C-alpha positions in Angstrom: -28.2 35.3 44.9 -24.6 34.6 45.5 -25.4 30.9 46.3 -27.4 30.6 43.1 -24.6 32.0 41.1 -22.1 29.7 42.8 -24.3 26.7 42.0 -24.7 27.8 38.4 -21.0 28.2 38.0 -20.4 24.8 39.6 -22.9 23.2 37.3 -21.3 24.8 34.2 -17.8 23.7 35.4 -19.0 20.1 35.8 -20.8 20.1 32.4 -17.6 21.4 30.7 -15.3 18.7 32.2 -15.4 16.4 29.2 -14.1 19.2 27.0 -11.1 20.4 28.9 -10.1 17.9 31.6 -9.0 14.9 29.5 -6.6 16.9 27.3 -5.2 18.7 30.3 -4.6 15.4 32.1 -2.9 14.0 29.0 -0.4 16.9 29.0 0.2 16.4 32.7 0.7 12.7 32.2 3.3 13.3 29.5 5.2 15.7 31.9 5.2 13.2 34.7 6.3 10.4 32.2 9.3 12.6 31.1 10.1 13.6 34.7 10.2 9.9 35.9 11.5 8.2 32.8 13.7 11.0 31.6 14.0 12.5 28.1 15.4 10.0 25.7 15.6 9.6 22.0 15.9 11.4 18.7 12.3 11.8 17.4 11.8 11.1 13.6 10.2 13.0 12.0 11.7 15.8 14.0 14.1 18.7 14.0 17.2 16.6 13.1 15.5 14.3 10.6 12.4 15.2 8.7 9.8 12.9 7.1 11.7 12.7 3.7 14.5 10.9 5.4 12.3 8.7 7.7 12.6 5.5 5.6 16.3 6.1 4.9 17.2 6.1 8.6 14.7 3.4 9.5 16.2 1.1 6.8 19.8 1.8 7.8 21.8 -1.3 8.8 23.0 0.5 12.0 19.4 1.2 13.2 19.3 -2.3 14.5 19.7 -2.3 18.3 16.4 -3.1 19.9 16.4 -3.0 23.7 19.9 -2.9 25.2 21.0 0.6 26.1 17.6 2.3 26.1 15.9 3.2 29.4 12.6 3.2 27.4 13.0 -0.5 27.0 12.4 -1.1 30.7 8.9 0.2 30.3 8.0 -2.0 27.4 9.6 -5.1 29.0 7.5 -4.3 32.1 4.3 -4.2 30.1 5.1 -7.3 28.0 6.3 -9.6 30.8 6.6 -12.5 31.1 9.2 -13.4 28.5 10.2 -10.1 26.8 13.7 -11.4 26.6 12.6 -14.0 24.1 10.0 -11.8 22.3 11.0 -11.5 18.6 10.5 -7.8 18.6 12.8 -7.3 21.6 15.7 -9.6 20.8 18.9 -8.0 19.8 20.2 -8.8 16.3 22.1 -12.1 16.1 21.7 -15.9 15.9 18.9 -16.1 18.4 16.8 -13.4 16.7 17.3 -15.1 13.3 16.2 -18.5 14.7 13.1 -17.0 16.3 12.2 -15.0 13.3 12.5 -18.1 11.0 10.1 -20.0 13.4 7.6 -17.1 13.2 7.8 -17.1 9.4 7.3 -20.8 9.2 4.2 -20.7 11.4 2.7 -17.8 9.3 3.5 -19.5 6.0 0.0 -20.4 4.9 -1.6 -19.7 1.5 -4.2 -17.0 0.8 -7.0 -19.7 0.6 -5.8 -21.3 3.9 -5.8 -17.9 5.7 -9.2 -17.0 4.4 -10.7 -20.4 5.3 -9.3 -20.3 8.8 -10.4 -16.7 9.4 -13.8 -17.5 8.1 -14.2 -20.5 10.5 -13.0 -18.5 13.5 -15.1 -15.4 13.0 -18.2 -17.4 12.1 -17.8 -19.6 15.2 -17.3 -16.7 17.6 -20.1 -14.6 16.2 -22.5 -17.5 16.2 -21.9 -17.9 19.9 -23.1 -14.3 20.6 -26.7 -13.2 21.1 -27.0 -10.6 18.3 -30.7 -11.1 17.4 -31.5 -7.5 18.2 -29.6 -4.2 18.2 -26.7 -4.4 20.7 -24.3 -1.9 22.1 -20.9 -3.6 22.1 -17.2 -2.9 22.5 -15.7 -4.0 19.2 -12.4 -5.0 20.7 -14.2 -7.4 23.0 -16.1 -8.9 20.0 -12.9 -9.3 17.9 -10.4 -10.6 20.5 -11.9 -14.1 20.8 -11.8 -14.4 17.0 -8.0 -13.8 16.9 -7.4 -15.9 20.0 -9.0 -18.9 18.1 -7.3 -18.0 14.8 -3.7 -17.9 16.2 -4.3 -20.9 18.5 -5.3 -23.1 15.5 -2.5 -21.6 13.4 0.1 -22.5 16.0 -1.3 -25.9 17.3 -3.2 -27.1 14.2 -6.4 -27.8 16.1 -9.6 -26.0 17.0 -9.1 -23.8 20.0 -10.8 -25.2 23.2 -12.9 -22.7 25.1 -10.7 -22.8 28.2 -7.7 -22.0 26.0 -9.5 -19.1 24.3 -10.5 -17.7 27.7 -6.8 -17.8 28.9 -5.6 -16.2 25.7 -8.2 -13.4 25.8 -7.6 -12.8 29.5 -3.9 -12.5 28.9 -4.2 -10.3 25.8 -6.7 -8.0 27.4 -4.6 -7.6 30.5 -1.5 -6.7 28.4 -3.3 -4.1 26.2 -5.2 -2.6 29.2 -1.9 -2.1 31.0 -0.3 -0.6 27.8 -3.1 1.9 27.7 -2.7 2.6 31.4 -6.4 1.7 32.0 -5.5 -1.0 34.5 -2.5 -2.5 36.3 -0.8 -5.7 35.2 -2.3 -8.9 36.6 0.6 -11.3 36.4 -1.5 -14.3 37.6 -3.5 -14.1 34.3 -0.4 -14.1 32.3 1.2 -16.9 34.3 -1.8 -19.1 33.9 -1.5 -18.9 30.1 2.3 -19.6 30.3 1.6 -22.7 32.4 -1.0 -23.9 29.9 1.3 -23.4 27.0 4.1 -25.3 28.7 1.7 -28.2 29.2 0.4 -28.0 25.7 3.9 -28.0 24.2 4.5 -31.4 25.8 1.9 -32.8 23.4 3.9 -31.5 20.4 3.2 -28.9 17.8 3.1 -29.1 13.9 5.9 -26.6 13.6 9.6 -26.5 14.3 10.2 -24.1 17.2 13.6 -22.5 18.1 15.9 -25.3 19.2 18.0 -23.0 21.3 15.0 -22.2 23.6 13.9 -24.4 26.5 10.3 -25.6 26.8 9.5 -22.7 29.1 11.2 -20.2 26.7 9.3 -21.6 23.8 6.0 -21.1 25.7 7.0 -17.5 26.4 8.0 -17.0 22.8 4.6 -18.2 21.5 2.8 -16.2 24.3 4.6 -13.0 23.4 4.6 -13.2 19.6 1.2 -14.8 18.9 -0.9 -14.7 22.0 0.1 -11.1 23.1 1.2 -9.2 20.0 -0.7 -10.9 17.2 -4.0 -11.2 19.1 -3.8 -7.6 20.5 -2.7 -6.0 17.2 -5.3 -7.8 15.1 -8.1 -6.9 17.6 -7.0 -3.3 17.6 -6.8 -3.2 13.8 -10.2 -4.6 13.4 -11.6 -2.2 15.9 -10.2 0.7 14.0 -11.5 -0.6 10.7 -15.0 -1.3 12.0 -15.2 2.0 13.8 -14.2 3.8 10.6 -16.9 1.9 8.7 -19.5 2.6 11.4 -18.8 6.4 11.3 -18.8 6.8 7.5 -22.1 5.8 6.1 -21.1 6.2 2.5 -18.2 3.9 3.0 -20.3 1.3 4.7 -23.0 1.5 2.1 -20.5 0.9 -0.7 -18.9 -2.0 1.1 -22.2 -3.7 2.0 -23.5 -3.1 -1.5 -20.7 -5.1 -3.3 -19.1 -7.9 -1.3 -16.8 -8.7 -4.2 -15.1 -5.3 -4.5 -11.8 -6.1 -2.7 -10.1 -3.1 -4.4 -12.3 -0.6 -2.5 -12.0 -2.6 0.8 -8.3 -2.5 0.4 -8.4 1.3 0.1 -10.6 1.5 3.2 -8.0 -0.7 5.0 -5.1 1.5 3.8 -6.8 4.7 4.9 -7.7 3.2 8.3 -4.1 2.1 8.9 -2.8 5.5 7.8 -5.0 7.4 10.2 -4.8 4.9 13.0 -1.4 3.1 12.8 -1.1 0.2 15.2 2.4 1.3 16.2 3.0 4.6 18.0 6.7 4.9 18.6 9.2 2.3 17.5 12.6 2.8 19.2 15.9 1.5 17.9 19.4 1.9 19.2 22.1 2.9 16.7 24.9 0.3 16.6 27.2 2.8 14.8 27.0 6.4 13.5 24.2 6.9 10.9 25.1 9.5 8.3 21.8 11.1 7.2 23.2 13.7 4.9 26.1 16.1 4.7 26.4 17.6 8.1 23.8 15.5 9.8 24.8 12.3 11.7 23.0 10.3 14.3 25.7 9.2 16.8 26.4 5.6 17.8 24.3 4.5 20.8 21.6 7.1 20.1 18.0 6.0 20.8 16.0 6.8 17.7 12.3 7.0 18.1 10.3 6.5 14.8 6.9 8.2 15.2 4.4 6.4 13.0 1.4 8.7 13.5 3.5 11.8 12.6 5.0 10.1 9.6 1.6 9.0 8.3 0.3 12.6 8.5 3.2 14.0 6.6 2.8 14.5 2.8 -1.0 14.1 2.7 -3.6 16.8 2.0 -6.0 17.2 4.9 -4.5 14.3 6.8 -7.2 14.2 9.5 -9.9 13.5 7.0 -10.8 9.8 6.4 -10.7 9.5 2.6 -10.3 6.0 1.0 -10.4 7.7 -2.4 -6.9 9.2 -1.9 -5.6 5.6 -2.5 -7.1 5.3 -6.0 -4.1 6.7 -7.7 -1.6 6.4 -4.9 0.7 3.4 -4.3 1.6 2.6 -0.7 5.3 2.5 -1.5 5.1 6.1 -2.9 3.5 7.5 0.2 4.6 8.4 3.7 3.0 5.1 4.8 4.6 2.1 6.6 1.8 0.4 8.6 3.8 -2.8 8.9 7.3 -1.3 9.2 10.1 -1.5 6.5 11.5 -4.6 5.0 15.1 -3.8 6.1 14.3 -3.4 9.8 12.1 -6.0 11.4 8.9 -5.7 9.4 5.7 -7.2 10.8 6.0 -10.9 9.8 2.2 -11.1 9.7 1.8 -8.4 7.1 0.2 -10.5 4.4 -1.8 -12.7 6.7 -3.2 -9.6 8.5 -4.6 -8.0 5.5 -6.1 -11.2 4.1 -7.8 -12.1 7.3 -9.0 -8.6 8.1 -10.9 -8.6 4.8 -12.6 -11.8 5.7 -13.6 -10.6 9.2 -14.9 -7.2 7.8 -17.0 -8.9 5.2 -18.6 -11.3 7.7 -19.4 -8.4 10.1 -20.9 -6.4 7.2 -22.9 -9.4 6.0 -24.4 -9.8 9.5 -24.7 -6.2 10.8 -25.2 -2.5 10.1 -22.7 -0.7 12.3 -23.2 2.7 13.9 -21.0 4.6 16.4 -21.1 8.1 17.9 -18.0 7.5 20.2 -14.7 9.3 19.7 -12.2 7.5 17.5 -8.5 8.0 18.4 -5.5 5.9 17.7 -5.3 4.6 21.3 -9.1 3.6 21.5 -8.9 3.2 25.3 -12.7 2.7 25.3 -12.3 -0.5 23.2 -14.5 0.8 20.3 -18.1 1.4 21.4 -20.5 0.5 18.5 -24.1 -0.3 17.8 -24.6 -3.5 15.9 -28.0 -3.9 14.1 -28.7 -7.3 12.5 -29.1 -6.8 8.7 -32.3 -8.8 8.6 -33.9 -6.6 11.3 -35.7 -3.4 10.4 -33.8 -0.4 11.8 -35.8 1.2 14.6 -34.5 4.7 13.9 -35.9 6.2 17.1 -34.3 3.5 19.3 -31.0 3.7 17.3 -30.8 7.5 17.8 -31.5 7.1 21.5 -28.7 4.5 21.9 -26.3 6.6 19.9 -27.1 9.6 22.0 -26.5 7.5 25.1 -23.2 6.2 23.6 -22.0 9.8 22.9 -22.7 11.0 26.5 -21.3 7.9 28.1 -18.1 8.1 25.9 -17.6 11.8 27.0 -17.8 11.0 30.7 -15.8 7.8 30.4 -13.1 9.9 28.9 -13.1 12.1 32.1 -12.7 9.3 34.6 -10.5 7.3 32.2 -8.0 10.1 31.9 -7.7 10.3 35.6 -7.2 6.5 35.8 -4.5 6.7 33.1 -2.8 9.5 34.9 -2.7 7.6 38.2 -1.9 4.1 36.9 0.4 5.3 34.1 2.5 7.3 36.6 2.7 4.4 38.9 3.7 1.9 36.2 6.3 4.2 34.7 7.8 4.6 38.3 7.5 0.9 39.0 9.2 -0.1 35.6 12.0 2.4 36.3 12.5 0.8 39.7 12.5 -2.8 38.5 14.8 -2.1 35.5 13.8 -5.4 33.9 15.7 -4.8 30.6 18.8 -3.2 32.0 19.1 -5.8 34.8 18.8 -8.6 32.2 21.7 -7.3 30.1 23.8 -6.5 33.2 23.4 -10.2 34.2 24.1 -11.4 30.7 27.3 -9.3 30.7 28.4 -10.8 34.0 27.8 -14.3 32.6 29.9 -13.5 29.5 32.8 -12.2 31.6 32.9 -15.4 33.6 33.0 -17.7 30.6 36.4 -19.3 30.0 38.3 -17.8 27.1 
């Protein structure tokens, strides 16, 4: 009897793992992160500055330090290596940042029609290469990443992306985002292979003026970091969120598929997706001088200010956890607690316009080809890469098979979350420790300081 009860208790414990173990491990991981990396930063919104002053502080001219002076920067430099010292988002304000930012704007300066045509060619070409003649279980991020690898390669180099180049870009981008989500360690050989390819490719010339102050290797690292890391990863993540939201809200999908010309409604779906699942989690800045928030509240010079996008996007909305594109019918983005691409005064995303235009094109093409279904969890981090069932539109939906596949997806997702949380705990703890030990950012600025001290006056 005792043995039977023990077996029953063990079975119940095992069956309950997906419900309590992942959240418990997340809490433990955050404690370990704080223990190893230390507590740093003033959270906004937070006790000192609430959501109503978020944009005011974010837009302040003194909230302009980027990496120097923040221990947190070591971790981001570690994940984004090689080349974080020339990545536009991590450069300190000054002449080099302005030169790099101008180059990025020039590369992204294409018309709406050009952006639509390029996106259409890339998404069509990539999807045509896949075997989607019957219902398929896919990971949406894996479907989307080759699209944006081809898009940004052609945008940068002015020619169709060769397959070997696409594979290098996807391998690099996937390695970066997998490490960022603590689902795998960095594989620097994958990143270095892309760097070497870009150096060779630059010797053949590019149809854009790149920063003159950078060496050929630094230009390759700049392109790798801005376009073939950040742009490819963020666009793949954004499309995964959008398609997951469409897959899990049948009424939204039906309305979008029923009228392919209704861009106004698609824009509301896009806005609601980016509100609920912002691509940025925490953006940290270092105050270059005191920031007066209001009478009696000042953020001291050298403070690390951590802008929390998810918290800000929840503030000021009724029922913020509900996906509701209708809330944007009479609400303008600039009137809401909503900054999916940052603020104009403080390093906004340079691809803001291009991103929205091209996401519309990719979404329309996916809806033209497929009915989308998903029973997986949908969180901002999407560590599972967006499980989804794609059913060709011309194929009759086998409801029994679809229900079986969705049931399998739901169970698989629950158990993947169990082992995935353990992997994140183990690898995340190691990478936080390793980044702390290497001190990539701090060491770089210490060396820079030494060089400045030895220069003749």
